[in-house]
LONU-711113 format. One record per residue (C-alpha): x, z, y. Coordinates in steps of 0.1 Angstrom, whole numbers, padded with zeros to 4 digits, always signed. Example, Ala and Ser with C-alpha at 12.3 -4.5 7.8 and 13.67 -1.06 7.14 Angstrom:
2
+0123+0078-0045;+0137+0071-0011;
# end
This chain:
154
+0223-0603+0621;+0206-0575+0646;+0200-0551+0618;+0236-0550+0616;+0241-0545+0651;+0221-0517+0655;+0237-0506+0624;+0266-0507+0639;+0258-0494+0676;+0242-0463+0656;+0273-0456+0638;+0293-0457+0668;+0268-0433+0684;+0267-0407+0657;+0307-0407+0655;+0312-0407+0692;+0288-0373+0692;+0305-0362+0664;+0337-0366+0680;+0328-0351+0715;+0315-0320+0695;+0347-0317+0675;+0363-0315+0708;+0340-0291+0725;+0362-0258+0727;+0332-0237+0727;+0312-0252+0695;+0322-0239+0661;+0318-0206+0641;+0332-0173+0650;+0335-0140+0637;+0334-0106+0661;+0367-0087+0661;+0353-0053+0669;+0386-0037+0671;+0394-0056+0703;+0362-0057+0718;+0346-0031+0742;+0313-0022+0724;+0285+0004+0734;+0280+0025+0704;+0245+0010+0691;+0262-0026+0691;+0266-0040+0656;+0301-0046+0642;+0297-0074+0617;+0288-0102+0638;+0295-0140+0632;+0280-0165+0657;+0278-0206+0651;+0276-0227+0680;+0264-0261+0676;+0258-0291+0702;+0229-0303+0713;+0222-0329+0738;+0234-0313+0771;+0232-0280+0755;+0241-0254+0729;+0222-0244+0696;+0237-0207+0688;+0229-0187+0656;+0236-0154+0651;+0241-0131+0619;+0254-0094+0619;+0244-0060+0599;+0227-0036+0621;+0239+0000+0622;+0213+0007+0594;+0231-0019+0573;+0201-0041+0573;+0212-0079+0578;+0199-0095+0613;+0191-0131+0623;+0184-0145+0655;+0193-0175+0677;+0183-0200+0705;+0189-0234+0719;+0192-0242+0754;+0205-0267+0778;+0232-0262+0802;+0207-0266+0833;+0199-0235+0845;+0162-0234+0831;+0144-0208+0811;+0146-0213+0772;+0126-0188+0751;+0145-0168+0721;+0133-0155+0691;+0144-0126+0670;+0159-0105+0698;+0138-0076+0716;+0156-0070+0746;+0151-0104+0762;+0127-0133+0758;+0143-0160+0777;+0176-0173+0787;+0195-0196+0814;+0226-0212+0810;+0251-0229+0833;+0281-0243+0823;+0309-0247+0851;+0337-0259+0827;+0343-0269+0794;+0358-0234+0787;+0331-0215+0803;+0293-0208+0800;+0277-0186+0826;+0239-0174+0823;+0213-0146+0822;+0188-0135+0801;+0154-0117+0810;+0124-0098+0793;+0093-0097+0813;+0105-0121+0840;+0131-0094+0850;+0170-0101+0844;+0180-0081+0812;+0214-0093+0810;+0241-0117+0832;+0266-0131+0806;+0298-0151+0808;+0312-0168+0776;+0348-0179+0784;+0371-0194+0752;+0410-0194+0754;+0427-0224+0761;+0441-0227+0726;+0404-0229+0715;+0410-0197+0696;+0396-0169+0712;+0355-0165+0728;+0353-0137+0752;+0317-0125+0756;+0313-0104+0788;+0274-0092+0792;+0264-0070+0818;+0234-0052+0809;+0207-0042+0831;+0172-0039+0806;+0166-0016+0789;+0179+0012+0810;+0193+0030+0778;+0213+0003+0772;+0225-0005+0807;+0265-0013+0808;+0289-0037+0804;+0304-0046+0770;+0332-0073+0762;+0332-0090+0729;+0363-0104+0714;+0354-0136+0686;+0379-0156+0667;+0374-0192+0657;+0368-0191+0620;
# end
């Protein structure tokens, strides 16, 4: 009897976690619409992001094609607790801090060698179909400026 009860509780927890992820407007697969975006010249144009829930945070994987036609991949996991988390595969920053003021918004900053490199804000539209990713880049200096990336749910 206890095994059956444990199995039932585990099944309920798994289903509840899946349902919560399905209900989260930030999670899913997003493709960049470069025509609607305000991008610097060196920015990749063929980008697909995948957002997956982790307990208290998000896992982001990113695939694209660089200006030389070469595939690129990177990703990170971070909790929405304001603490720094490492990133791999991204040379312009090495840590990331995220917070989630509401279900449609993520704000944060990335650092390189302890200095703020990027301040970011991600917002999902109320209908859940568009992700707007705003970045204010400070470092490296030759890439400083603001970009607005418009992603569409896939």
